[in-house]
N, C-alpha and C positions, 0 to 999 in steps of 0.2 A: 436424354436431356432435351428440353423444349425451350425455344426462345422466340420472342416475337420480333419481327422486323417492323419498326414503327414507321408511321407516316405513309403507309400504303393505302391505296383507295379501297382495297379489300383487306380485312384483318388477316394477317399472314403469319403463320408459325412455321418454324423450321425444326425438324427433329433429327436426331443423329442417324436414324434409319427408318425405313417404312414400317417396321414392326411396331415401333413406339407410336408412330402416328396412328396406325390402325387400332392399337390398343386404346388410344384416347377416344376414338369413335365408338368402339365397343362399350367402353365405360359410360360414355354419354348416352348411348342407346339403353344400356341397363338402367341408368339413373332415371330416364324418362319412362321406362316400363314401370319402375317402382313408383315414381311420382304420380303417373296417371292412375295406377291402381289405388294409391292412397286417396286420390281425388274421386274414387269410384268410377273410373273410366278405364280405357285401354289405349295404349300407345299405337300410333300409326307410323310405321317405319318403311323407308324406301330401300330397294335393293337393285343392284346392277350386276354385271358380270366382270370377269377379270381376276387376275391373281390376287390383288389386294382384297377383293370382295370374298374370295374363297377363304382367305384367312379370317376375315371378319365373321363369316357365317360359322366357321368351326369354333371360334372363340365365343360366340353367342351361345352355341350349343353347350360348350363347356361351362359357361356361367349359369346357364339355366338349370341344369341338373334336374332334379325331381321337384316340381312345384310344391307338392304336399310336404316335402322335407326341407323347405326353406330356399329352394331355387327361385329363379325369377318367375313371376306369375305371367306366363306367356300365352295361356290358353285363349285369351281374348285379343291378343295383339293382332292388328291388321298389317299385313305385309304387302306392300305395293311394288310390283316389278316394273322397271322402267322401259323395258324393250323386249322385242321378240323378232325372230327372223321371219320374213315373209316366206310362206310355203312350208313352214314347219309347225306341226301341231304341238300343243303343250306336252303331250305324253311322249313325243318322239325324241329319241336320243339325238343330241346336237341342238335341241331347242334350249332357250334360256330357262324356261320353266322346268324342264326335265333336269337340267343341271342344278338349279336351285333346290329342287326336290331332293336330289341326291346329297347335296352338301348341307342342307338346312332342314327342310320340312320332314324328311324321314327320321330325323333325330330330335325334333322339336315338338313341344306339346301344342303349338298353335293349331287352331282348327282349320280344316280345308276351306270351309266357307268364308274364312277371313283372308284368303289369298286372292289378291286382286291382280290379274294378269291379262295380257293380250294373247290372242290366238292367231298365229300366223297362217293357219290353214283355212281361214275364212275365205270364201270365193272372192275374187278380185272385185266384182261388182257389189259386194257387201262390206268391203273394208271400211268405207267412209261411215256407214251406220254402226259398224262394230267399234270404231274409234270414238264416235259420239257417245255410244253406250258406256264405254270405258270412262270417258270424261265425266259422264253423269254419275257413275258409281263413285268416282273420286270426289265429286262435289257433295255427295251424300255423306261422306266421311268427315271427321275432323281433319284439318290440314295435317300434312305429313310432319311429324315431330322432328325427325332427323332423317335427312336425305343425303347420304354419301354418294358422290359422283366421281368416277375416275376421269382424269383429263388425258387425252391422247397427245402424241407428239405434234399433231397438226393444230392443237388447241381445242379439239372437239371436247364437248362435255357429254359423257355417255356416247350416244349416237347423234347428238345435236352437232352437226358439222359446221365449220366456218362458212359464212355466207348465207346460212339459212335465216329466214325471218326471225328476229329475236322475240317476236310475239307469238310464234307458232305454238300451237297446242300439240296434242298427240297426232302424229302424221306418219306417212310413209316416206322414208329417206333412201337415197341411193348411197351405198357405202363405197368410199373411195379405196384405191389399192392400199394406201397406208393404213387405213383403219382395218381392212381385211387382214393385212399382214400381222398387225398387232393382236387381233382377235385369234388368229391361227396360232400365234405364239402362246397366248394365254390359255387357249383351249385346244391343245393338239388332238384331243379325242373327238372333236366335233365333226370331223370330216370336212369335205369341201364347204367353204363358207358361202351362204347365199349372199348375193350382192344388194339385197334390199332388206329393210327392217322397218318394223313399227316402233316408234319411240316417243317418249315425252319430249316436247320442245321446251324452250326457255319460258314460254308463257305459262306452262303448267309447272315447271320447276320453280318459278318465282313465287308460286302460291305456298310452297313449303315453309314451315316456320323456321327451320334451321337447315342450311345447305352447307355441306362440307365437301369442298373440292379436293381431290387427292391427286397429287402430281409427284411421281417418284422417278428418279433416274435422270442422267444427263440428257437423254433424248427429249425431255420435257422442258429443259431450261429456257430455250429460245421462245417457246410458246408462253411460258410463264412471264418472261420479261415483256413480251409484246402485249399480253393482256393487261398487265399492270401499268403499262405505258400508254394505254389507249383509253378512250372514253366512249362507251356505248358503240363500239365498232363490231358489226356482225361478223367480221372476219376474225375477231378475237372474242368468242362467245362469253368467256368469263367477264370481260369488260362490261357486258350487258347486265351483269348482276351487281354492278356497283350501285350502291344505294339500297340493296336488300337489307332488311332490318337485322339479319343474323346470318351472314355468309362468311365462312372462313376458308382460307386456302392453306392446306396442310402439305408441307414439302419435306423431302429429305435434303441433305446438304448438296447432293448432285443437282437436283432440280432447282435449287436456289442459287446456283453458281453465278448467274448473270445479274443478280440483284445487288451485288457489291457487299 
């Protein structure tokens, strides 16, 4: 069951459990894949890591089936990855791209040339140019149709951490101990977590057509309350998306506990 909490600065929905919330995102992605194909185009979808995103990827695969037999027409879908660990190549186990390949691309008909991702193995002195090239490739695409982003217990959005410039584009970030612990819990097979990552900042996230913030569990409740009680506060990144034309906050009952 889904209910809206009214009069919030960001459109906020509470679901009985995370599975319901994630299914709503999967359905929305599927609808935009169909809509864009009907319009003779292809959807642009965003992906991040974490347990909710693992479920999302597997459900997309299930929905897609075989395109020629009535499944989702995904061959032209553009998949934009939000982050990568510094020091890890896309093909390396423990990288974000390798993980997404295992849970999505290996089972999906989307073409490899439509995968838009960062490469953490780029030499340090070439990272700035690599991130500029990534931004240029994003700019050449249509805006991201649906961008689901997990919120951490600190209030981070993806890897955009509290206190980071709310206008930041793709950048190198230092991952704090809380974020590293949450990543290790979500991805126990990744091995030791690098303490730096390349990631989309809020300046890039804001350009997406539809942003869906995912916050599940009691550990997110305080961050949710702070974000919805703030206005354009870099320490509460979600508050910096207030005013976005289509940003929704999707919660389970535990994450919504402090909203009354």
